[in-house]
C-alpha positions as semicolon CSV with decimal commas, in nm:
position;residue;x (nm);y (nm);z (nm)
1;M;-0,012;-0,013;-0,034
2;S;0,139;0,294;-0,108
3;T;0,253;0,571;0,195
4;Q;0,176;0,864;-0,063
5;P;-0,133;0,984;0,046
6;R;-0,024;0,999;0,430
7;L;0,250;1,194;0,342
8;V;0,058;1,467;0,163
9;E;-0,173;1,467;0,425
10;V;0,093;1,544;0,671
11;R;0,294;1,809;0,458
12;K;-0,062;2,021;0,421
13;N;-0,094;1,985;0,800
14;V;0,227;2,067;0,861
15;L;0,175;2,395;0,586
16;K;-0,166;2,501;0,731
17;Q;-0,032;2,470;1,126
18;N;0,240;2,733;0,983
19;D;0,015;2,962;0,774
20;I;-0,211;3,030;1,100
21;V;0,119;3,093;1,325
22;A;0,257;3,330;1,018
23;R;-0,075;3,485;1,027
24;E;-0,023;3,563;1,401
25;L;0,274;3,730;1,315
26;R;0,174;3,900;1,047
27;Q;-0,038;4,081;1,295
28;R;0,152;4,079;1,560
29;F;0,439;4,302;1,288
30;H;0,179;4,508;1,178
31;D;0,028;4,655;1,554
32;A;0,403;4,681;1,649
33;G;0,449;4,925;1,299
34;V;0,789;4,701;1,236
35;F;0,843;4,603;0,890
36;V;0,986;4,266;0,822
37;V;1,215;4,151;0,543
38;S;1,318;3,766;0,458
39;L;1,571;3,710;0,258
40;V;1,632;3,329;0,034
41;S;1,876;3,207;-0,153
42;S;2,129;2,934;-0,207
43;P;2,469;2,873;-0,032
44;G;2,712;3,168;-0,123
45;S;2,452;3,400;-0,280
46;G;2,630;3,674;-0,084
47;K;2,335;3,720;0,142
48;T;2,467;3,771;0,510
49;A;2,691;4,020;0,313
50;F;2,403;4,183;0,177
51;L;2,216;4,198;0,514
52;E;2,535;4,268;0,705
53;K;2,561;4,586;0,477
54;T;2,203;4,688;0,499
55;L;2,187;4,688;0,848
56;T;2,498;4,864;0,862
57;L;2,373;5,166;0,627
58;L;2,018;5,190;0,851
59;R;2,148;5,154;1,210
60;P;2,203;5,565;1,206
61;D;1,871;5,634;1,100
62;F;1,668;5,346;1,208
63;R;1,577;5,030;1,505
64;V;1,693;4,726;1,322
65;A;1,738;4,386;1,439
66;A;1,798;4,057;1,256
67;L;1,707;3,647;1,301
68;V;1,969;3,379;1,131
69;G;1,874;3,045;1,049
70;D;2,150;2,810;0,983
71;L;2,146;2,438;1,045
72;A;2,400;2,416;1,249
73;T;2,651;2,693;1,295
74;E;2,631;3,068;1,429
75;N;2,880;3,216;1,225
76;D;2,616;3,391;1,007
77;A;2,471;3,566;1,307
78;A;2,853;3,681;1,459
79;R;2,916;3,827;1,128
80;L;2,575;4,003;1,174
81;A;2,682;4,131;1,515
82;R;2,927;4,346;1,333
83;S;2,661;4,625;1,223
84;G;2,619;4,668;1,596
85;A;2,244;4,542;1,548
86;P;2,084;4,279;1,738
87;V;2,120;3,971;1,602
88;R;1,969;3,644;1,695
89;Q;2,073;3,255;1,576
90;I;1,792;3,013;1,441
91;T;1,958;2,667;1,452
92;T;1,717;2,488;1,241
93;G;1,926;2,147;1,267
94;T;1,821;1,901;1,000
95;L;1,576;2,155;0,866
96;C;1,638;2,328;0,569
97;H;1,457;2,591;0,641
98;L;1,251;2,826;0,864
99;E;0,908;2,791;0,970
100;A;0,697;3,074;1,132
101;A;0,690;2,894;1,489
102;M;1,090;2,923;1,484
103;I;1,018;3,271;1,444
104;R;0,816;3,289;1,760
105;D;0,964;3,120;1,934
106;A;1,264;3,330;1,872
107;L;1,085;3,637;1,959
108;T;0,933;3,499;2,251
109;D;1,072;3,767;2,514
110;W;1,173;4,019;2,208
111;A;1,017;4,359;2,221
112;M;0,884;4,487;1,861
113;E;0,760;4,815;1,927
114;P;1,116;4,943;1,930
115;L;1,189;4,833;1,598
116;D;1,169;4,984;1,233
117;F;1,260;4,690;1,062
118;L;1,345;4,329;1,108
119;F;1,499;4,106;0,863
120;V;1,504;3,697;0,852
121;E;1,819;3,559;0,695
122;N;1,679;3,253;0,603
123;V;1,861;2,900;0,567
124;G;2,013;2,853;0,203
125;N;1,810;2,694;0,001
126;L;1,583;2,776;-0,313
127;V;1,353;2,498;-0,262
128;C;1,191;2,421;0,094
129;P;1,172;2,813;0,207
130;S;0,954;2,891;-0,062
131;S;0,653;2,687;0,099
132;Y;0,692;2,896;0,459
133;D;0,546;3,193;0,508
134;L;0,740;3,372;0,798
135;G;0,445;3,683;0,827
136;E;0,711;3,888;0,680
137;N;0,619;4,218;0,446
138;L;0,872;4,161;0,209
139;R;1,083;3,858;0,056
140;L;1,386;3,905;-0,088
141;V;1,514;3,584;-0,335
142;L;1,928;3,681;-0,378
143;L;2,091;3,518;-0,668
144;S;2,485;3,577;-0,730
145;V;2,671;3,645;-1,045
146;T;2,852;3,332;-1,014
147;E;2,557;3,074;-0,997
148;G;2,476;3,111;-1,339
149;E;2,166;3,286;-1,566
150;D;1,907;2,963;-1,526
151;K;1,868;2,941;-1,174
152;P;1,545;3,095;-1,199
153;L;1,399;2,842;-1,449
154;K;1,534;2,581;-1,248
155;Y;1,383;2,734;-0,897
156;P;1,097;2,895;-1,021
157;T;0,867;2,866;-0,708
158;I;1,119;3,053;-0,499
159;F;1,128;3,336;-0,733
160;N;0,735;3,332;-0,744
161;T;0,688;3,331;-0,394
162;A;0,927;3,642;-0,369
163;D;0,894;4,010;-0,364
164;I;1,197;4,108;-0,521
165;A;1,506;3,978;-0,709
166;V;1,849;4,097;-0,624
167;L;2,166;4,031;-0,820
168;T;2,460;3,980;-0,612
169;K;2,841;4,034;-0,648
170;M;2,779;4,239;-0,998
171;D;3,148;4,353;-0,947
172;L;3,236;3,947;-1,054
173;A;2,971;3,945;-1,355
174;E;3,233;4,035;-1,602
175;A;3,489;3,759;-1,472
176;V;3,268;3,500;-1,493
177;E;3,080;3,613;-1,776
178;F;2,765;3,655;-1,659
179;D;2,493;3,734;-1,903
180;I;2,291;4,007;-1,672
181;A;2,018;4,053;-1,966
182;A;1,962;3,679;-2,005
183;A;1,955;3,596;-1,616
184;E;1,681;3,907;-1,589
185;R;1,461;3,810;-1,886
186;N;1,442;3,447;-1,688
187;I;1,346;3,589;-1,391
188;Q;1,106;3,810;-1,639
189;R;0,976;3,487;-1,756
190;V;0,882;3,310;-1,427
191;R;0,769;3,625;-1,242
192;P;0,659;3,912;-1,538
193;G;0,734;4,210;-1,369
194;M;0,924;4,163;-1,105
195;T;1,171;4,425;-0,973
196;V;1,520;4,344;-1,005
197;L;1,804;4,534;-0,834
198;R;2,186;4,426;-0,921
199;V;2,406;4,479;-0,652
200;S;2,754;4,432;-0,529
201;T;2,813;4,453;-0,105
202;R;3,175;4,474;-0,127
203;K;3,168;4,783;-0,349
204;G;2,917;4,922;-0,202
205;E;2,706;4,963;-0,555
206;G;2,317;4,943;-0,611
207;M;2,279;4,954;-0,217
208;S;2,135;5,292;-0,220
209;D;1,887;5,171;-0,454
210;W;1,784;4,880;-0,235
211;L;1,726;5,117;0,021
212;T;1,527;5,405;-0,149
213;Y;1,294;5,067;-0,254
214;L;1,250;4,954;0,103
215;Y;1,189;5,330;0,246
216;S;0,933;5,363;-0,023
217;L;0,776;5,022;0,102
218;K;0,819;5,152;0,465
219;K;0,632;5,502;0,398
220;S;0,335;5,290;0,206
C-alpha cells in the first residue's frame, strides 16, 4: 500500500499550521509597526554580506534587528552582529528552512515596538523556504552572478513566492562572463513584472537603490 496519500496529508497539515502562526506573526508585526524583510537564496549567494551592509547603512537612522537561520553554526549571526544591530541565531538542525513557529519562538521575549525593521535570513536553500510564510512584509530572493543565469528557470517557485530579486556580486559579472540580460529575462519569464536590483556589496554599488526601494515600502 502506497504511503504517498499519507505523506501529502501530513505536509498539508504542517503548511496549514505554519500559515496560522504566520498570520499571527503578521498581525503582531503590524500592530508593533515593524516592517519585516526575509531573505532567501542558495548557499554562497552573498546573502549575509548583503544583510550586514544593509543593517550597517540603516542603523544611523532606523532601529533594526535580525534573525538568522542556519543548520548548525552561528557564524552568520556573529558576522551580522558586527553591524551593531541586535541579532539572534535560529539553529534548525536537520531542517533546511525556517518556519513561522521558529520565528515566533525566537521572538518570545523580544519586544517589537522599539524596531523599525526586522530582517530574517533564511537557511541557504532555493526549494524548501518557498513553501513557508514567515509573516514577512517583503521577501527577497538573491541570485549571485557566480550561480548562472538559469537559476530562475530551475527554481521557479522561489522566484514566484518572492517580491523582489537581487542580483549580487555584480563586481564579478564580467570575470565570470555572467549574462545579465539573460538572467533578467529568465526572471521575467518566471515572474513577469518583478523588480530586479543589481548590487555589489563589496563595492557598495546598488545599495542606495535597494534602500530607496525599502524606504518607499516602509512609508506606504
